[in-house]
Every structure is written in structure tokens, then in C-alpha cells.
N, C-alpha and C positions, 0 to 999 in steps of 0.2 A: 149492615152487612158489608157495604162498600168500605166503610171505615176499617173494619177488621181485615179485609183483604189488603188494603193499602198498608196497614200496620204490619201484617205478616210479611209482605213483600219487602218492606223497609228493613225489618229485622233480619231477613235472610240476606239481603244485600250487605248489611253491616257485618254480618257473620262471615260472609265470603271475603269482604274487604279485609277483615282482621286476619283471616287465614292466609290470604295472599301477602299481606304485609309481613306476617311472621315468616313466610317462606323466603321472602326477599332478604331478610336479615340473617340468613344462615351463615354466610361466610363473607368476611371482608379482610382476608389475610393481606392482600396487596396494599391495603391502606395502612396497615400497622407499621409503626417505625421499628427499625432493627433494635432499638434500645428497649422495646416493649418486652414483657414477659412471655415465655412460651406457654402453650397449653390452651389457647383460646382461638377458636375459628372466627368468632365475632366479638368485636369490642366497640362499644359506643364511646366510653370515656375511660381514662386512667385517672384515678385520684393519686396525687403525689404528696404523701404525708409529710415529707421533709420540708416542703415549701407551702403546704396547705393550698394547693392549686389543682386544677383539673385540665386535662388535655383531651380535646375532642378529636378522636381518631379520624372519622370520615371528613371533617372539615380542616384538619391539621391546624387547630387553633387552641389557644389557652384561655382559661377563665381563672382569674385571680382577684383577690380582694385588695383594693387600693383606694385610699382616701374616702373610706366610708361606703364604697359600693363595689359590686362585682364588675370587672372589666373583661372584655373579650378582645383578644389580639392574636395576630399570627406569631408574635414573639413574646417572650417573657420580659418584664420590665428590667431596667438596668440593675435594680436592687437584687434581682434573682439571677443575674447573668452567670454566676459561678456555679449554678446548679449542675450536679454531675448526673446526667441521665443514665449512664451505664452502671453506676454504683449506688443506686438508690432503689427503694422498693416502690412498685406501682400496684395499685389495687384496681382491678377491673370493675367498672360500674356501668351496667347496662340499664340506665334510667335516664329519662329526659330531664335536663336541667338539674344535675345532681347538686350543684352549689346551693340550690334552694333548701337542701337538707344538710348543709355543711356541718352544722353542729353535731348531727348524728354521726357523720363520717369521721369528723375529727375525734370524737369520743371513742368510736368503735375501733379506729385504726391508729390511735395515738402510739401504741406500742410498736408500730411498724417503722417509726422514724429511726434512722441510722441503722437499718437492717440492710445487709448486703448479700443475702443468701438466695437470691432469685435468679433463675437461669434466663438469660436474655436471648432474644431471637437470633441476634448476630452470631452467637456461639453455638447455636443448635445445628446438629447434623441431620435433623428431620427434614426430608425432602419437601414437605409441604410448605416450608418457609423459604425455599429457594426462589419462589415466585416474587418475593419482595425485592424491589429494585436494588437496594444497597446491601443485600446479604452477600457475604464473601463468595458463595457458590452460585450467585445469580447468573453470571456470564456463562459458566459451564452449563447451567440449566437451559439458558437460551439457545446455546449451540445445539444441545441435544434435542430441544423442541423443534428447531429448524430441520435437523436431520430426520427426526421422526415424522415430520409433517402431521403431528398431532395424532398419530396412530395408536400410541400407547402412553401411559403415564410413566414417569420416572426416568431421570437422566442416567441412573445407574445401569440401565439395561444395556447401554453401549458396551460395558465391560463384562456383562453377564456371560459366563461360559469361557472367558479368556483364560482363567486359571486352569480349567480342565484341558483346554487346548494346549497350553504350555506344558502341563503335566504329561500329556500324551506324547509331545515331542521329546521330552526328557526320557520317557519310557522307551521310545523308539531308539534313541541314542544308546541307551543302556543295553538294549537287546542286540545291537549290531556288533 
């Protein structure tokens, strides 16, 4: 009886742990590079088909095959230094150690090499990406956040209603 009680408690704790872990992984927009694709609130890795390498978003590091083994580095090797982040396709992979299944990814996404039709975060006007440090609108977003004191979302609210106010002024001039 004691054994079953301990087993049930252990299974419950594991279940709760998995639920909490899933909730923590919901959003990591701030970690994503501006050359990453839009449309993903959470990204673990990008598979880079043009160079058959992986970029770990949370750790800001690369995994690439070199001299017979997978290497992990903060930078790509010199042989890949000319890789164009902004004009290459990235495949989002939310799997632990995806290079262990590299053959599958290479076969599945081979046709994505030399594709340039993916919208990048840096070009997005979606406000959720303004939180990313190097986004072109990040500084405007920071200014708005400091003015808002965190009371509401969206840096665009600063300009909300200004169009109507100016329209009212124009109407007043026309009526005089």
C-alpha cells in the first residue's frame, strides 16, 4: 500500500513538473534575433538549411558539423562567415538537440535552400517584436513603456486619437 502511495505522489509531481515546464516555454521573443522569422512566440532552435547548421536561440550559439563531429560555438566557423542571415530561410525546431536527427531535417528541408521568401522580425511592424533589442522600433517602444509606466500595452497608444483631435481642429477652422 505504501508503495502505491509513493508511486502516485511521484507521478503527480512529475505531471505538475511537466505542466510548469510547458508554461515557462510559452514566450521567448526577447531572445530571438532580428534576422529570425516572424510568427513564433517561442523558438528553441533555427535549422539553417543553406549551411546545414543550427542556431540555439536561448543560448545564442551555433551547432555545426566540422571535422567529423558536431561543434557548439558562439560564432560560425570561418568557412561559413559569409552566411547571409537576412536572406536565407530558417526552420523553427523546438526539439532538444536537433542535430542528433540531422539526417531527417536535411532531407525534410532540403528544398528550403536558397529560398528568400520569409518575413524577418526586423521588417515586421507587429508590436510584439518591438521588445527585441535590435528591432528598428525598439527605442520608440522603450520610450513609450517609460511614459506608460507599464499601465497598458502598445507604444501606438501615444498617437491614439490624435488624428481625431486634428480633424476637430480643422472642422473648427472651417466653421469660423
